[in-house]
C-alpha positions as CSV (number, residue, x, y, z in Angstrom):
1,M,117.2,-180.5,38.1
2,K,118.3,-179.7,34.5
3,T,120.6,-177.0,35.9
4,R,122.4,-179.5,38.1
5,Y,123.0,-181.9,35.3
6,F,124.2,-179.1,33.1
7,A,126.6,-177.9,35.8
8,L,127.8,-181.5,36.4
9,F,128.3,-182.0,32.6
10,A,130.2,-178.7,32.4
11,L,132.5,-179.7,35.3
12,L,133.2,-183.0,33.7
13,A,134.1,-181.4,30.4
14,V,136.5,-179.0,32.2
15,L,138.1,-181.9,34.1
16,A,138.5,-183.9,30.8
17,T,140.1,-180.8,29.1
18,V,142.5,-180.3,32.0
19,A,143.5,-184.0,32.0
20,T,144.1,-183.9,28.2
21,L,146.2,-180.8,28.4
22,S,148.3,-182.2,31.3
23,I,149.0,-185.4,29.3
24,S,149.8,-183.3,26.2
25,S,152.2,-181.1,28.2
26,F,153.9,-184.2,29.7
27,S,154.3,-185.7,26.3
28,M,155.8,-182.4,24.9
29,A,158.2,-182.3,27.9
30,E,159.3,-185.9,27.2
31,D,159.8,-185.0,23.5
32,A,161.9,-182.0,24.4
33,K,164.1,-184.3,26.7
34,K,164.6,-186.7,23.8
35,E,165.5,-183.9,21.4
36,E,168.0,-182.5,24.0
37,K,169.7,-185.8,24.3
38,K,169.7,-186.3,20.5
39,E,171.6,-183.1,19.9
40,A,174.6,-184.0,22.2
41,A,176.3,-186.0,19.5
42,F,176.8,-183.9,16.3
43,C,178.9,-184.2,13.2
44,P,182.4,-182.8,13.8
45,V,182.5,-181.3,10.3
46,G,178.9,-180.1,10.0
47,G,178.9,-178.7,13.6
48,I,176.2,-178.4,16.2
49,G,172.8,-179.2,14.9
50,H,174.0,-181.7,12.3
51,D,172.9,-185.1,13.5
52,I,175.2,-188.1,13.2
53,N,174.7,-191.2,11.0
54,K,176.3,-194.2,12.6
55,E,176.7,-195.8,9.2
56,V,179.3,-193.1,8.2
57,S,182.4,-193.2,10.4
58,V,186.1,-193.2,10.6
59,D,188.5,-194.6,13.2
60,F,189.9,-191.8,15.4
61,A,191.9,-191.7,18.6
62,G,191.0,-195.2,19.6
63,G,187.4,-194.9,18.8
64,K,185.0,-194.0,16.0
65,V,183.8,-190.6,14.8
66,Y,180.5,-190.4,13.1
67,F,179.4,-187.9,10.5
68,C,176.1,-186.5,9.1
69,C,176.8,-187.6,5.5
70,D,179.3,-189.3,3.3
71,K,180.8,-185.9,2.3
72,C,182.2,-185.1,5.8
73,P,184.9,-187.8,6.3
74,A,187.2,-186.4,3.6
75,P,187.5,-182.9,5.0
76,F,187.9,-184.5,8.5
77,E,190.7,-186.7,7.4
78,K,192.4,-183.9,5.4
79,D,192.5,-181.5,8.4
80,T,191.9,-183.6,11.5
81,A,193.4,-180.9,13.8
82,K,190.7,-178.5,12.7
83,F,187.9,-180.9,13.9
84,T,189.6,-182.6,16.9
85,A,187.7,-180.8,19.6
86,N,184.4,-181.6,18.0
87,A,185.4,-185.2,17.5
88,H,186.4,-185.5,21.1
89,H,183.1,-183.9,22.2
90,Q,181.2,-186.4,20.1
91,M,183.3,-189.3,21.6
92,V,182.2,-188.1,25.1
93,A,178.6,-187.8,24.0
94,T,178.7,-191.4,22.6
95,K,180.4,-192.7,25.7
96,Q,183.7,-193.6,23.9
97,L,185.6,-191.2,26.1
98,K,184.9,-191.0,29.8
99,Q,185.8,-188.1,32.1
100,T,188.5,-188.9,34.7
101,A,189.5,-185.4,35.8
102,C,189.1,-181.7,35.2
103,P,190.0,-181.1,31.5
104,L,191.6,-177.8,32.3
105,T,193.9,-178.8,35.2
106,G,193.9,-182.6,35.5
107,K,192.7,-182.3,39.1
108,K,189.9,-184.3,40.8
109,V,186.4,-183.2,39.7
110,N,184.2,-181.4,42.2
111,P,180.7,-182.7,41.7
112,D,179.3,-179.2,42.4
113,M,181.3,-177.7,39.6
114,T,179.8,-178.8,36.3
115,V,179.0,-177.0,33.0
116,E,176.8,-178.2,30.1
117,V,178.4,-177.8,26.7
118,A,176.3,-178.6,23.7
119,G,174.4,-181.4,25.5
120,V,177.4,-182.9,27.4
121,E,177.9,-182.3,31.1
122,V,181.6,-181.7,32.0
123,G,182.9,-181.7,35.6
124,L,185.5,-179.2,36.7
125,C,187.7,-179.0,39.7
126,C,186.9,-175.6,41.1
127,G,185.0,-172.3,40.8
128,G,188.0,-170.8,38.9
129,C,187.7,-173.3,36.1
130,K,183.9,-173.1,36.0
131,G,184.2,-169.3,35.9
132,K,186.6,-169.5,33.0
133,I,184.2,-171.7,31.0
134,N,181.1,-169.6,31.9
135,K,182.8,-166.5,30.6
136,I,182.9,-168.0,27.2
137,E,179.6,-167.3,25.3
138,K,179.6,-169.7,22.4
139,D,179.4,-173.5,22.8
140,E,181.8,-173.9,19.9
141,E,184.5,-171.9,21.8
142,K,183.8,-173.9,25.0
143,I,184.3,-177.1,23.0
144,E,187.7,-175.9,21.8
145,V,188.8,-175.2,25.4
146,L,187.4,-178.3,27.0
147,F,187.9,-181.0,24.3
148,K,190.8,-180.0,22.0
149,D,193.3,-181.8,24.3
150,T,191.7,-184.6,26.2
151,S,194.9,-185.9,27.9
152,K,194.2,-184.2,31.2
153,G,190.6,-185.1,31.7
154,F,189.4,-187.9,29.5
155,K,190.3,-191.5,28.8
156,L,189.1,-194.1,26.4
157,A,186.2,-196.0,27.9
158,K,186.9,-199.6,28.5
159,K,185.3,-201.7,25.8
160,E,183.4,-204.8,27.0
161,S,184.9,-208.1,25.9
162,A,182.6,-210.8,24.6
163,S,182.9,-212.7,28.0
164,E,181.9,-209.5,29.9
165,K,178.7,-209.1,27.9
166,K,177.4,-212.5,28.9
């Protein structure tokens, strides 16, 4: 009789451990998803990995660009061209710019032709464009190609007026 109770107790302990590990794994996966989304918008001066502070910003290209600290706006404003691609990437990540076409050709986006660049999904028109981007190894270089000139593939997102918010 004692052996049965011991076996039952051991089985319950194993089940409790498995349940705890499953919950822990789920929680870690959720934390990883949050971290992944968090890194999409980064400081255009500090670069990938430098989180933005929405209290430090400048107006740029019809929207706002956010920085990691109060030291970054000055270099940005001094040489805006150097940081334009990163600023546009951030504006897409913060939903200030929305994609309207392939950023390489201006053609209609094929939903099966997407690439992820530093946390932002970008649609492309064809396998040729996708292949061109996939040949580039570094995200910083992909950002330059896709976001330097947004005239072909991105437009300012429509801002909600006060009456639309109600």
